[in-house]
C-alpha positions in Angstrom: 120.5 83.7 122.3 122.5 86.8 121.4 123.3 87.8 117.8 125.5 90.7 116.7 124.0 93.2 114.2 126.8 94.5 112.0 125.2 97.8 110.9 123.4 98.6 114.1 126.6 97.6 115.9 124.9 96.1 118.9 124.1 92.5 120.1 120.4 91.6 120.3 118.3 88.6 121.5 117.2 86.7 118.4 114.0 85.4 120.0 113.0 88.9 121.1 113.4 90.3 117.6 111.6 87.3 116.1 108.7 87.8 118.5 108.6 91.5 117.7 108.5 90.7 114.0 105.7 88.2 114.4 103.6 90.4 116.6 103.9 93.4 114.2 103.3 91.1 111.2 100.0 90.0 112.9 98.9 93.6 113.4 99.9 94.3 109.8 97.7 91.5 108.4 94.8 92.3 110.7 94.5 96.0 110.0 95.9 96.1 106.5 98.9 98.4 107.5 102.6 98.1 107.1 103.3 97.9 110.8 106.3 100.2 110.6 104.7 102.7 112.9 105.0 100.1 115.6 108.2 98.2 114.6 110.4 101.3 114.2 109.7 102.6 117.7 110.1 99.1 119.2 113.5 98.8 117.7 114.5 102.3 118.9 113.2 101.4 122.4 115.5 98.3 122.5 118.6 100.4 121.6 118.9 100.4 117.8 119.8 103.8 116.3 116.8 105.5 114.7 118.4 105.8 111.3 119.2 102.1 111.1 115.7 101.2 112.5 114.0 103.3 109.8 116.1 101.9 106.9 116.0 98.3 108.1 112.3 98.1 108.9 111.3 99.0 105.3 112.2 95.4 104.3 110.2 94.0 107.1 107.2 96.0 106.1 107.5 94.9 102.5 107.7 91.2 103.6 104.6 91.5 105.8 102.7 93.4 103.1 103.6 90.8 100.5 102.4 87.9 102.7 99.1 89.8 103.5 98.6 91.0 99.9 98.7 87.4 98.6 95.9 86.5 101.0 93.7 89.4 99.9 94.5 88.8 96.2 93.2 85.3 96.4 89.9 86.7 97.7 89.8 89.3 94.9 89.9 92.1 97.5 92.5 94.2 95.6 91.8 96.9 93.0 94.8 96.6 90.6 94.1 99.8 88.7 93.7 101.9 91.8 96.9 100.4 93.2 98.8 101.2 90.0 97.7 104.9 90.1 98.6 105.1 93.8 102.0 103.7 93.0 102.7 106.4 90.4 102.7 109.0 93.2 104.1 106.6 95.8 107.3 106.0 93.8 108.0 109.7 93.4 107.2 110.3 97.1 109.5 107.5 98.2 112.4 108.9 96.2 111.8 112.4 97.6 111.6 110.9 101.1 114.9 109.1 100.9 116.5 112.3 99.6 115.1 114.2 102.6 116.3 111.4 105.0 119.8 111.7 103.6 119.8 115.5 103.9 118.6 115.5 107.6 121.2 112.9 108.4 124.0 115.0 107.0 122.8 118.0 109.1 122.7 115.9 112.3 118.9 116.4 112.8 117.6 113.0 111.7 117.1 111.4 115.1 115.2 114.4 116.5 113.1 114.8 113.4 112.1 111.1 113.5 111.1 111.3 117.1 109.1 114.5 116.7 107.4 113.2 113.6 106.3 110.1 115.4 104.9 112.0 118.3 102.9 114.5 116.2 101.7 112.0 113.6 100.8 109.1 115.8 99.1 111.0 118.5 97.0 113.1 116.0 96.0 110.2 113.7 95.6 107.7 116.6 93.4 110.1 118.5 91.2 110.8 115.5 90.9 107.2 114.6 90.1 106.1 118.1 87.4 108.8 118.4 85.8 107.9 115.1 85.9 104.2 116.0 84.3 104.9 119.4 81.5 106.9 117.8 80.8 104.2 115.3 80.7 101.6 118.0 78.3 103.7 120.1 76.1 104.3 117.1 75.9 100.6 116.4 74.9 99.9 120.0 72.1 102.5 119.8 70.9 100.9 116.6 72.0 103.7 114.3 74.0 103.5 111.1 77.4 102.0 111.6 79.2 103.4 108.6 79.8 107.1 107.8 80.3 106.4 104.1 77.4 107.3 101.8 77.8 105.5 98.5 76.1 108.3 96.5 77.7 111.2 98.2 80.2 113.6 96.5 82.7 116.2 97.7 84.8 118.7 95.8 87.4 116.0 95.0 84.9 114.3 92.8 84.7 117.4 90.6 88.4 117.4 89.6 89.4 116.6 86.0 91.2 113.6 84.6 88.6 111.2 85.9 89.1 107.4 85.7 86.9 104.5 86.4 88.1 101.9 88.9 85.9 98.9 88.2 86.9 96.7 91.1 86.1 99.5 93.7 83.1 100.7 91.6 84.2 104.4 91.8 84.7 107.1 89.2 87.0 109.9 90.2 90.0 112.1 89.2 93.5 110.5 89.3 94.9 113.8 90.8 94.0 113.1 94.5 94.9 109.4 94.1 98.4 110.3 92.9 98.7 113.0 95.6 97.8 110.5 98.3 100.3 108.0 97.0 103.0 110.6 96.9 102.4 111.6 100.5 102.4 108.0 101.8 105.6 107.2 99.9 107.3 110.3 101.3 106.3 109.7 104.9 107.2 106.0 104.7 110.7 106.6 103.5 111.5 109.3 106.1 109.8 107.6 109.1 110.1 103.9 108.3 106.4 103.3 108.2 104.1 101.7 105.6 101.6 104.5 106.0 98.6 102.2 105.9 97.1 103.6 109.0 96.9 107.0 107.2 96.2 105.5 103.7 93.2 103.4 104.7 91.2 106.2 106.3 92.0 108.5 103.3 90.8 106.0 100.8 87.6 105.3 102.8 86.6 108.8 103.9 88.1 111.0 101.2 88.0 108.9 98.0 85.0 106.9 99.1 86.7 103.6 98.2 84.7 100.5 99.5 86.2 98.9 102.6 86.1 95.5 100.7 89.0 96.6 98.5 90.8 99.1 100.8 93.0 96.9 102.9 94.3 94.7 100.0 95.0 97.7 97.8 96.8 99.5 100.7 99.0 96.5 101.1 100.1 96.6 97.4 101.1 100.2 97.7 103.0 99.5 100.9 104.8 96.5 99.4 106.1 98.3 96.3 107.1 101.6 98.0 108.9 99.8 100.9 110.9 97.6 98.5 111.9 100.8 96.6 112.7 102.5 99.9 114.9 99.6 101.0 116.9 99.7 97.8 117.4 103.4 98.0 118.4 103.4 101.6 120.9 100.6 101.0 122.5 102.4 98.0 122.5 105.9 99.3 122.8 105.7 103.1 124.2 102.1 103.7 122.0 101.8 106.8 120.1 98.6 106.0 121.1 95.9 108.5 120.6 92.7 106.5 120.8 90.5 109.6 118.1 92.5 111.4 115.9 92.7 108.3 116.1 89.0 107.8 115.0 88.1 111.3 112.2 90.7 111.2 111.0 89.3 107.8 110.8 85.7 109.1 108.7 86.8 112.0 106.6 89.3 110.0 105.6 86.9 107.2 104.4 84.3 109.7 102.5 86.8 111.8 100.8 88.5 108.8 99.1 85.3 107.6 97.4 84.8 111.0 96.6 88.5 111.2 94.8 88.6 107.8 92.6 85.7 108.9 91.8 87.3 112.2 90.9 90.6 110.6 88.2 89.0 108.6 86.4 87.9 111.7 86.3 91.3 113.5 83.7 93.9 112.8 84.8 97.1 111.0 84.1 99.5 113.9 86.0 97.3 116.3 89.0 97.2 114.0 89.0 101.0 113.7 88.7 101.4 117.5 91.6 99.0 118.2 93.8 100.5 115.5 93.3 104.0 116.8 94.0 103.0 120.3 97.2 101.2 119.2 98.5 104.1 117.2 97.7 106.6 120.0 99.5 104.4 122.6 102.7 104.3 120.5 102.6 108.0 120.0 102.2 108.7 123.7 105.1 106.2 124.5 107.3 108.1 122.1 106.4 111.4 123.7 107.3 110.0 127.1 110.7 109.0 125.7 111.4 112.5 124.6 110.8 114.2 127.9 111.9 111.5 130.4 115.1 112.3 132.3 118.0 110.2 131.0 119.9 107.9 133.4 123.2 109.4 132.2 123.3 113.2 131.8 126.7 113.3 130.2 128.3 111.5 127.3 132.0 111.2 126.2 132.6 112.1 122.6 135.9 112.2 120.6 136.8 115.7 119.5 139.6 114.9 117.1 142.0 117.3 118.8 145.3 116.2 120.3 145.8 116.5 124.0 
């Protein structure tokens, strides 16, 4: 069943887009990530312009995160104070990201920048996460400690001023790195159309020492609010949000996220990290192949505006 997308200006198979939304929503709920790192490339691979894909996917990420966040809220697995401080930086970062997106688009460099950013970010983060997850899995099989987090350990970040107590997560640290992390995630999400959860979750666990019991739910809250904000800004400033595409993705995403959140509770932590790292790495490699593969058509016809 074909449906025409008015902003993307192409016809698409409705069931294919629904299936993509459900699959990415499932991954989002299972790993506590927005899923944009997977959905945006998938839309680009099926022929949707990168700018439209980035702007439209933000609403899908928000819907999936909302569905998953409700599930974690009911289990009291969200730290509301930590989420609020993260959102302080996340809102600023999102606004800066949309501004950068608009500037790159006006310069004609947006598509190349999106593609290069995905290759660099996903292959790097995916490779590191896969390696860490593999090491944790091997340690577990040898009978060694599974987690690398030491509850009583401190690094230089814990010596920064403006400290605050986050009771739900049982940590006491400066708000400066928390705001900075939120700003970075908001910026990357607005420019690349990703929730940033696959970056945020490791940062919260390994840098801020946030317990894994509250990391995923708190990550989803940040993703939800920043992506709603990004959708609004993209719609107002760039007019690239395809409402029809976004609606189809949201329907599939909300459904898939509920099943993913339940599945994530049944899988061991080291297995989750290994699978997530492998998935991120695979998408990054696929994007790299798209950049270097020889196109079927070596020439394009473009209007020049001059009279013949």
